[in-house]
BATI-837165 format. One record per residue (C-alpha): chain; x, y, z. Coordinates in pm, whole numbers, plus 50000, padded with zeros to 5 digits. Example, Ala and Ser with C-alpha at 12.3 -4.5 7.8 and 13.67 -1.06 7.14 Angstrom:
% BATI-837165
+------+-------+-------+-------+
: unit :  east : north :    up :
+------+-------+-------+-------+
:    A : 51230 : 49550 : 50780 :
:    A : 51367 : 49894 : 50714 :
+------+-------+-------+-------+
This chain:
% BATI-837165
+------+-------+-------+-------+
: unit :  east : north :    up :
+------+-------+-------+-------+
:    A : 11343 : 30113 : 13530 :
:    A : 11210 : 30305 : 13228 :
:    A : 10853 : 30434 : 13166 :
:    A : 10767 : 30147 : 12922 :
:    A : 10864 : 29888 : 13186 :
:    A : 10667 : 30062 : 13451 :
:    A : 10358 : 30090 : 13228 :
:    A : 10396 : 29719 : 13146 :
:    A : 10422 : 29638 : 13515 :
:    A : 10102 : 29839 : 13584 :
:    A : 09905 : 29653 : 13311 :
:    A : 10026 : 29315 : 13430 :
:    A : 09974 : 29378 : 13801 :
:    A : 09618 : 29505 : 13772 :
:    A : 09525 : 29311 : 13459 :
:    A : 09426 : 29658 : 13322 :
:    A : 09502 : 29732 : 12960 :
:    A : 09402 : 30094 : 12975 :
:    A : 09683 : 30355 : 12929 :
:    A : 09750 : 30489 : 13279 :
:    A : 09795 : 30856 : 13368 :
:    A : 10158 : 30913 : 13488 :
:    A : 10271 : 31157 : 13750 :
:    A : 10599 : 31230 : 13929 :
:    A : 10696 : 31401 : 14255 :
:    A : 11062 : 31447 : 14338 :
:    A : 11232 : 31394 : 14675 :
:    A : 11409 : 31691 : 14824 :
:    A : 11724 : 31780 : 14995 :
:    A : 11750 : 32068 : 15259 :
:    A : 12054 : 32259 : 15165 :
:    A : 12044 : 32429 : 15505 :
:    A : 11788 : 32532 : 15768 :
:    A : 11740 : 32205 : 15967 :
:    A : 11472 : 32173 : 16233 :
:    A : 11382 : 32525 : 16181 :
:    A : 11055 : 32457 : 15987 :
:    A : 10828 : 32356 : 16284 :
:    A : 10980 : 32654 : 16473 :
:    A : 10845 : 32902 : 16217 :
:    A : 11187 : 32971 : 16069 :
:    A : 11351 : 32969 : 15729 :
:    A : 11458 : 32657 : 15524 :
:    A : 11632 : 32638 : 15199 :
:    A : 11527 : 32312 : 15023 :
:    A : 11570 : 32197 : 14661 :
:    A : 11392 : 31923 : 14473 :
:    A : 11608 : 31634 : 14333 :
:    A : 11602 : 31408 : 14040 :
:    A : 11509 : 31105 : 14253 :
:    A : 11134 : 31074 : 14341 :
:    A : 10810 : 30881 : 14323 :
:    A : 10620 : 30781 : 13994 :
:    A : 10248 : 30701 : 14010 :
:    A : 10063 : 30524 : 13735 :
:    A : 09683 : 30526 : 13771 :
:    A : 09354 : 30438 : 13594 :
:    A : 09004 : 30512 : 13721 :
:    A : 08784 : 30223 : 13804 :
:    A : 08398 : 30196 : 13764 :
:    A : 08341 : 30088 : 14130 :
:    A : 08448 : 30238 : 14470 :
:    A : 08747 : 30005 : 14513 :
:    A : 09094 : 30149 : 14556 :
:    A : 09377 : 29917 : 14469 :
:    A : 09732 : 30012 : 14547 :
:    A : 10064 : 29845 : 14473 :
:    A : 10416 : 29957 : 14516 :
:    A : 10713 : 29804 : 14333 :
:    A : 10929 : 29914 : 14629 :
:    A : 10725 : 29680 : 14869 :
:    A : 10610 : 29402 : 14648 :
:    A : 10577 : 29176 : 14955 :
:    A : 10265 : 29360 : 15072 :
:    A : 10088 : 29284 : 14733 :
:    A : 09789 : 29477 : 14623 :
:    A : 09639 : 29673 : 14902 :
:    A : 09262 : 29723 : 14865 :
:    A : 09017 : 29942 : 15042 :
:    A : 08690 : 30103 : 14968 :
:    A : 08640 : 30487 : 14917 :
:    A : 08399 : 30481 : 15201 :
:    A : 08662 : 30379 : 15448 :
:    A : 09008 : 30524 : 15405 :
:    A : 09093 : 30522 : 15774 :
:    A : 09455 : 30454 : 15887 :
:    A : 09531 : 30083 : 15922 :
:    A : 09854 : 29972 : 16064 :
:    A : 09868 : 29663 : 15828 :
:    A : 09837 : 29880 : 15522 :
:    A : 10198 : 30020 : 15600 :
:    A : 10326 : 30247 : 15309 :
:    A : 09972 : 30264 : 15153 :
:    A : 09846 : 30485 : 15445 :
:    A : 10018 : 30783 : 15274 :
:    A : 09820 : 30772 : 14948 :
:    A : 09511 : 30670 : 15140 :
:    A : 09548 : 30968 : 15379 :
:    A : 09598 : 31197 : 15077 :
:    A : 09295 : 31077 : 14888 :
:    A : 09078 : 31101 : 15201 :
:    A : 09204 : 31460 : 15265 :
:    A : 09110 : 31563 : 14913 :
:    A : 08771 : 31395 : 14927 :
:    A : 08695 : 31575 : 15260 :
:    A : 08757 : 31900 : 15076 :
:    A : 08460 : 31787 : 14843 :
:    A : 08673 : 31750 : 14541 :
:    A : 08509 : 31510 : 14298 :
:    A : 08671 : 31166 : 14360 :
:    A : 08367 : 30958 : 14255 :
:    A : 08518 : 30621 : 14187 :
:    A : 08810 : 30400 : 14294 :
:    A : 09134 : 30355 : 14100 :
:    A : 09415 : 30115 : 14025 :
:    A : 09744 : 30287 : 14116 :
:    A : 10106 : 30163 : 14089 :
:    A : 10388 : 30345 : 14266 :
:    A : 10747 : 30330 : 14205 :
:    A : 11006 : 30533 : 14390 :
:    A : 11384 : 30563 : 14336 :
:    A : 11444 : 30762 : 14648 :
:    A : 11670 : 30547 : 14877 :
:    A : 11444 : 30389 : 15142 :
:    A : 11438 : 30573 : 15476 :
:    A : 11710 : 30815 : 15365 :
:    A : 11535 : 31126 : 15495 :
:    A : 11492 : 31267 : 15147 :
:    A : 11108 : 31301 : 15196 :
:    A : 10980 : 30983 : 15027 :
:    A : 10653 : 31025 : 15234 :
:    A : 10593 : 31382 : 15120 :
:    A : 10677 : 31261 : 14760 :
:    A : 10419 : 30990 : 14769 :
:    A : 10152 : 31227 : 14917 :
:    A : 10214 : 31493 : 14648 :
:    A : 10228 : 31249 : 14358 :
:    A : 09894 : 31104 : 14475 :
:    A : 09737 : 31447 : 14484 :
:    A : 09857 : 31525 : 14131 :
:    A : 09737 : 31194 : 14006 :
:    A : 09389 : 31258 : 14158 :
:    A : 09381 : 31587 : 13969 :
:    A : 09476 : 31416 : 13649 :
:    A : 09225 : 31129 : 13689 :
:    A : 08926 : 31312 : 13810 :
:    A : 08976 : 31644 : 13605 :
:    A : 09005 : 31900 : 13889 :
:    A : 09271 : 32139 : 13998 :
:    A : 09359 : 32219 : 14350 :
:    A : 09545 : 32543 : 14429 :
:    A : 09905 : 32413 : 14463 :
:    A : 09944 : 32560 : 14811 :
:    A : 09614 : 32391 : 14918 :
:    A : 09759 : 32057 : 14792 :
:    A : 10082 : 32120 : 14986 :
:    A : 09891 : 32199 : 15299 :
:    A : 09673 : 31881 : 15265 :
:    A : 10005 : 31682 : 15245 :
:    A : 10120 : 31833 : 15563 :
:    A : 09779 : 31764 : 15728 :
:    A : 09814 : 31401 : 15631 :
:    A : 10148 : 31377 : 15787 :
:    A : 10050 : 31550 : 16106 :
:    A : 09691 : 31423 : 16167 :
:    A : 09678 : 31094 : 15973 :
:    A : 10024 : 30956 : 16005 :
:    A : 10101 : 31131 : 16338 :
:    A : 10428 : 31307 : 16272 :
:    A : 10472 : 31669 : 16402 :
:    A : 10649 : 31776 : 16086 :
:    A : 10663 : 32121 : 15943 :
:    A : 10549 : 32222 : 15581 :
:    A : 10895 : 32226 : 15428 :
:    A : 10890 : 31883 : 15257 :
:    A : 10551 : 31917 : 15087 :
:    A : 10623 : 32279 : 14992 :
:    A : 10950 : 32212 : 14835 :
:    A : 10817 : 31902 : 14646 :
:    A : 10505 : 32092 : 14528 :
:    A : 10675 : 32411 : 14421 :
:    A : 11031 : 32292 : 14328 :
:    A : 11194 : 32465 : 14032 :
:    A : 11494 : 32339 : 13818 :
:    A : 11834 : 32461 : 13928 :
:    A : 11680 : 32670 : 14211 :
:    A : 11640 : 32635 : 14584 :
:    A : 11336 : 32775 : 14764 :
:    A : 11390 : 33009 : 15059 :
:    A : 11078 : 32943 : 15255 :
:    A : 10950 : 33129 : 15556 :
:    A : 10765 : 32848 : 15738 :
:    A : 10559 : 33088 : 15943 :
:    A : 10403 : 33288 : 15660 :
:    A : 10461 : 33054 : 15368 :
:    A : 10623 : 33347 : 15181 :
:    A : 10893 : 33220 : 14958 :
:    A : 11137 : 33313 : 14684 :
:    A : 11340 : 33112 : 14443 :
:    A : 11714 : 33119 : 14486 :
:    A : 11936 : 33029 : 14179 :
:    A : 12190 : 32749 : 14232 :
:    A : 12493 : 32812 : 14013 :
:    A : 12719 : 32509 : 14083 :
:    A : 12997 : 32634 : 13857 :
:    A : 13186 : 32307 : 13812 :
:    A : 13062 : 32157 : 14137 :
:    A : 12811 : 31878 : 14198 :
:    A : 12577 : 31798 : 14494 :
:    A : 12662 : 31457 : 14619 :
:    A : 12416 : 31282 : 14850 :
:    A : 12570 : 31025 : 15091 :
:    A : 12331 : 30772 : 15238 :
:    A : 12449 : 30634 : 15576 :
:    A : 12229 : 30315 : 15522 :
:    A : 12136 : 30333 : 15879 :
:    A : 11765 : 30275 : 15883 :
:    A : 11540 : 30548 : 16048 :
:    A : 11167 : 30578 : 16094 :
:    A : 11081 : 30939 : 16146 :
:    A : 10748 : 30869 : 16347 :
:    A : 10944 : 30659 : 16591 :
:    A : 11252 : 30858 : 16618 :
:    A : 11338 : 31142 : 16858 :
:    A : 11177 : 31390 : 16619 :
:    A : 10881 : 31443 : 16832 :
:    A : 11098 : 31479 : 17139 :
:    A : 11289 : 31762 : 16976 :
:    A : 10963 : 31921 : 16874 :
:    A : 10856 : 31920 : 17238 :
:    A : 11183 : 32051 : 17369 :
:    A : 11156 : 32352 : 17139 :
:    A : 10807 : 32404 : 17265 :
:    A : 10936 : 32424 : 17617 :
:    A : 11212 : 32654 : 17520 :
:    A : 10961 : 32892 : 17348 :
:    A : 10724 : 32892 : 17641 :
:    A : 11024 : 32986 : 17878 :
:    A : 11142 : 33267 : 17644 :
:    A : 10786 : 33392 : 17610 :
:    A : 10799 : 33497 : 17978 :
:    A : 11054 : 33759 : 17893 :
:    A : 11020 : 33826 : 17511 :
:    A : 10687 : 33909 : 17299 :
:    A : 10743 : 33619 : 17058 :
:    A : 10524 : 33367 : 16887 :
:    A : 10796 : 33132 : 16772 :
:    A : 11162 : 33057 : 16827 :
:    A : 11237 : 33210 : 16486 :
:    A : 11125 : 33547 : 16622 :
:    A : 11429 : 33561 : 16835 :
:    A : 11757 : 33701 : 16704 :
:    A : 12087 : 33550 : 16812 :
:    A : 12162 : 33880 : 17001 :
:    A : 11835 : 33846 : 17196 :
:    A : 11903 : 33479 : 17272 :
:    A : 12246 : 33566 : 17416 :
:    A : 12094 : 33827 : 17632 :
:    A : 11799 : 33615 : 17763 :
:    A : 11918 : 33253 : 17742 :
:    A : 11980 : 33245 : 18119 :
:    A : 11603 : 33222 : 18179 :
:    A : 11617 : 32867 : 18025 :
:    A : 11751 : 32678 : 18329 :
:    A : 11773 : 32339 : 18157 :
:    A : 12104 : 32323 : 17969 :
:    A : 11962 : 32070 : 17714 :
:    A : 11661 : 32293 : 17632 :
:    A : 11886 : 32586 : 17604 :
:    A : 12105 : 32414 : 17348 :
:    A : 11801 : 32311 : 17144 :
:    A : 11693 : 32678 : 17119 :
:    A : 12044 : 32797 : 17038 :
:    A : 12052 : 32560 : 16739 :
:    A : 11715 : 32680 : 16601 :
:    A : 11791 : 33043 : 16646 :
:    A : 12149 : 33026 : 16507 :
:    A : 12038 : 32796 : 16219 :
:    A : 11765 : 33046 : 16121 :
:    A : 12022 : 33325 : 16079 :
:    A : 12265 : 33096 : 15889 :
:    A : 11989 : 33004 : 15648 :
:    A : 11921 : 33361 : 15555 :
:    A : 12302 : 33425 : 15517 :
:    A : 12336 : 33119 : 15299 :
:    A : 12055 : 33232 : 15066 :
:    A : 12238 : 33562 : 15025 :
:    A : 12568 : 33380 : 14941 :
:    A : 12391 : 33169 : 14684 :
:    A : 12229 : 33476 : 14518 :
:    A : 12580 : 33632 : 14503 :
:    A : 12722 : 33304 : 14355 :
:    A : 12951 : 33263 : 14652 :
:    A : 12963 : 32882 : 14680 :
:    A : 13269 : 32877 : 14908 :
:    A : 13098 : 33100 : 15178 :
:    A : 12785 : 32884 : 15131 :
:    A : 12992 : 32572 : 15197 :
:    A : 13127 : 32711 : 15525 :
:    A : 12774 : 32780 : 15653 :
:    A : 12690 : 32419 : 15566 :
:    A : 12978 : 32311 : 15789 :
:    A : 12864 : 32535 : 16075 :
:    A : 12510 : 32398 : 16035 :
:    A : 12633 : 32042 : 16089 :
:    A : 12833 : 32136 : 16394 :
:    A : 12536 : 32289 : 16550 :
:    A : 12320 : 31987 : 16471 :
:    A : 12580 : 31769 : 16623 :
:    A : 12658 : 31966 : 16938 :
:    A : 12339 : 32165 : 17017 :
:    A : 12060 : 31965 : 16861 :
:    A : 12221 : 31632 : 16891 :
:    A : 12054 : 31462 : 16591 :
:    A : 12346 : 31356 : 16383 :
:    A : 12474 : 31031 : 16540 :
:    A : 12800 : 30832 : 16469 :
:    A : 12713 : 30741 : 16109 :
:    A : 12635 : 31094 : 15980 :
:    A : 12925 : 31250 : 16183 :
:    A : 13169 : 30991 : 16033 :
:    A : 13050 : 31076 : 15679 :
:    A : 13061 : 31454 : 15727 :
:    A : 13391 : 31469 : 15910 :
:    A : 13541 : 31256 : 15650 :
:    A : 13396 : 31477 : 15374 :
:    A : 13547 : 31790 : 15528 :
:    A : 13893 : 31641 : 15481 :
:    A : 13855 : 31567 : 15105 :
:    A : 14000 : 31767 : 14828 :
:    A : 13752 : 31981 : 14629 :
:    A : 13487 : 31991 : 14907 :
:    A : 13328 : 32330 : 14976 :
:    A : 13103 : 32204 : 15256 :
:    A : 12915 : 31907 : 15389 :
:    A : 12631 : 31861 : 15645 :
:    A : 12361 : 31614 : 15741 :
:    A : 12026 : 31671 : 15568 :
:    A : 11687 : 31582 : 15681 :
:    A : 11572 : 31502 : 16046 :
:    A : 11889 : 31306 : 16130 :
:    A : 11925 : 30986 : 16335 :
:    A : 12059 : 30816 : 16018 :
:    A : 11955 : 30903 : 15666 :
:    A : 12179 : 31130 : 15447 :
:    A : 12433 : 31389 : 15429 :
:    A : 12512 : 31615 : 15136 :
:    A : 12833 : 31768 : 15012 :
:    A : 12931 : 32016 : 14744 :
:    A : 13218 : 31859 : 14553 :
:    A : 13427 : 31970 : 14255 :
:    A : 13320 : 31755 : 13951 :
:    A : 13676 : 31620 : 13892 :
:    A : 13705 : 31514 : 14252 :
:    A : 13375 : 31327 : 14290 :
:    A : 13507 : 30980 : 14210 :
:    A : 13803 : 31018 : 14463 :
:    A : 13558 : 31167 : 14714 :
:    A : 13320 : 30873 : 14703 :
:    A : 13607 : 30626 : 14731 :
:    A : 13789 : 30791 : 15019 :
:    A : 13474 : 30877 : 15228 :
:    A : 13335 : 30525 : 15180 :
:    A : 13669 : 30377 : 15287 :
:    A : 13675 : 30578 : 15613 :
:    A : 13303 : 30508 : 15672 :
:    A : 13331 : 30131 : 15625 :
:    A : 13631 : 30108 : 15853 :
:    A : 13454 : 30301 : 16118 :
:    A : 13092 : 30171 : 16082 :
:    A : 13132 : 29832 : 15929 :
:    A : 12936 : 29864 : 15615 :
:    A : 12923 : 30076 : 15306 :
:    A : 12755 : 30416 : 15243 :
:    A : 12577 : 30477 : 14920 :
:    A : 12638 : 30778 : 14693 :
:    A : 12411 : 30967 : 14456 :
:    A : 12474 : 31265 : 14241 :
:    A : 12156 : 31469 : 14220 :
:    A : 12034 : 31726 : 13966 :
:    A : 11794 : 32000 : 14090 :
:    A : 11461 : 31945 : 13906 :
:    A : 11106 : 32078 : 13885 :
:    A : 10850 : 31983 : 14145 :
:    A : 10555 : 31759 : 14139 :
:    A : 10383 : 31732 : 13793 :
:    A : 10198 : 31520 : 13544 :
:    A : 10409 : 31340 : 13290 :
:    A : 10119 : 31237 : 13061 :
:    A : 10214 : 31471 : 12776 :
:    A : 10574 : 31381 : 12796 :
:    A : 10502 : 31015 : 12752 :
:    A : 10229 : 31000 : 12501 :
+------+-------+-------+-------+
């Protein structure tokens, strides 16, 4: 759906002939560094060419009217600026509502309501951060409509706050950070403890990043994400009895090998092993990318998936089938699940001339094993959340 079609949909849906402000926030893939973010570790995300568009016009009253082309069955969801509290029946609209409330609570000037149309081309429930994408695009749109500028890191932190406190998911800051500060043809090496970050160039050199959606539906808030969060907390508290640490990411693999015996529960011990080894892999992977060594980077991706499968146990049959099939294909440097797991997506680095065969072969194996098709997307690495007003005047 192109911009003119979306603008026309906005005007028809809201019976509003004003030219809307247009903003875009991409989704993200995490190249490596999974489930390290809420443990104070390193992650290596990149923003992709799929994302969420928001078209908005200020109103003269205090009514907020929200509509999503992705969920047309919910119709226009209305609320008043004086009450933006979480409402179960508002479903997807709680994400923009929560973001607008968070900005208002920071005393930024949102004086009136607005008509806002959302359209996202991120595959639904794929684990590519559609929720953070809608949070950040809402924030950018509020800046555009009401003529204020939030420091980008503040906007990112508000997005995480909405996720944690308003929606109720114990997620780290990675998704909002990547989407807020993404850069074309770069990944972000982010220290989730300090929010220090650096851009890492991605030179694909004849390869492409292929996203494979398992098409197994997953709802993060209802998944075992919070269970893993609590298991890591238990591991940390146990290791703190013998090590002066504030997070699992403070522990080196060498230290873990020396002190893992204090964690008596074997499941908790495996969870900690994944986080600590994944943190070291992420730093290694960043260095390999900086050196242009895609082959070594791909091997670290494979090791990451093995750890997520065996120690963190968040992959599941669908993602394992995709990744194990991908490893066997010609022209594949590496493949792993990406996102929280329990369904969602995997990613693979595939030679351009092998992509068509890769898709066909992996899907054939997947369909025979699982019973339905996977979906495939080739992603470019793009800039983060931004206004598109000038580009479409």
